[in-house]
C-alpha positions in Angstrom: 0.0 0.0 0.0 1.3 3.5 -0.7 4.4 4.4 -2.5 7.7 6.0 -2.0 7.7 9.4 -0.4 9.9 11.9 -2.2 10.3 14.9 0.1 11.5 18.0 -1.5 10.0 17.2 -4.9 8.3 20.1 -6.7 6.5 18.2 -9.4 4.3 15.1 -9.3 5.5 11.6 -10.2 4.5 10.3 -13.5 2.7 7.0 -12.8 0.3 5.5 -15.4 -2.5 4.8 -12.8 -6.0 4.5 -14.1 -7.7 3.9 -10.7 -6.9 4.8 -7.1 -8.5 3.5 -3.9 -8.9 5.7 -0.8 -9.2 4.0 2.6 -8.6 5.1 6.2 -10.3 7.2 8.8 -11.0 10.5 7.1 -14.0 12.5 8.4 -15.8 13.3 6.3 -14.9 10.2 4.5 -13.3 10.4 1.0 -13.0 6.6 0.9 -13.8 4.8 -2.3 -12.7 4.1 -5.9 -11.3 7.0 -7.9 -11.2 6.9 -11.7 -8.7 8.8 -13.9 -10.5 11.5 -15.8 -10.0 12.5 -19.4 -7.9 15.7 -19.7 -5.7 17.4 -17.2 -6.1 19.8 -14.2 -3.2 22.0 -13.4 -1.4 20.2 -16.2 -1.6 16.9 -14.4 -3.9 13.8 -14.4 -6.8 14.0 -12.0 -9.2 11.5 -10.5 -12.9 11.6 -9.4 -14.5 9.2 -6.9 -17.0 6.9 -8.7 -19.9 8.9 -7.3 -18.1 12.2 -8.2 -18.3 13.5 -4.6 -14.6 13.9 -4.3 -11.6 14.5 -6.5 -7.8 13.9 -6.2 -5.8 16.6 -8.0 -2.4 18.3 -8.2 -2.0 21.7 -6.6 0.4 23.9 -8.4 0.2 26.4 -5.5 1.2 23.9 -2.8 3.2 21.4 -4.8 1.3 18.4 -3.6 -1.8 16.3 -4.2 -5.1 17.2 -2.7 -8.5 15.4 -2.0 -11.4 17.8 -2.0 -15.1 18.1 -2.8 -14.4 21.0 -5.2 -11.9 20.6 -8.0 -10.4 24.0 -7.3 -7.5 25.3 -5.2 -9.7 27.8 -3.6 -12.3 25.1 -2.6 -13.3 24.4 1.0 -11.8 21.6 3.2 -9.5 19.0 1.8 -6.8 16.5 2.6 -3.2 17.1 1.5 -0.4 14.6 0.4 2.4 16.8 1.6 4.6 15.4 -1.1 4.7 15.0 -4.9 3.8 11.3 -4.6 0.0 10.7 -5.2 0.2 7.5 -3.2 0.3 7.3 0.6 -1.2 8.9 3.7 -2.8 12.3 3.4 -3.2 14.8 6.3 -6.3 16.8 7.1 -6.6 20.5 6.3 -9.1 23.2 7.0 -11.5 21.3 9.3 -11.2 17.8 8.0 -10.0 15.1 10.5 -8.3 11.7 10.1 -5.7 10.4 7.6 -7.0 8.9 4.4 -4.6 6.6 2.5 -4.4 6.6 -1.3 -3.2 3.4 -2.9 
């Protein structure tokens, strides 16, 4: 589960992943199956949960991956990867709690 953490990276890893799974104890829960979407967001691949309630996307501003309800860097409440690797444990931000895991 997870991937290698690459601290200090300023660009995302290039991994040809079509689906991601989020598990863990996030509240509210972003858990579920995420599907790669057609096109790019912030010049990177992005994913939406199969019910489209959450997205995983690259933040050019923060240099990390985020999970949020809104596909927008100005959106409310989200989880952050803290690194350029899309896989691994995310930390809560702006009112969310828990640590979802992307694999």
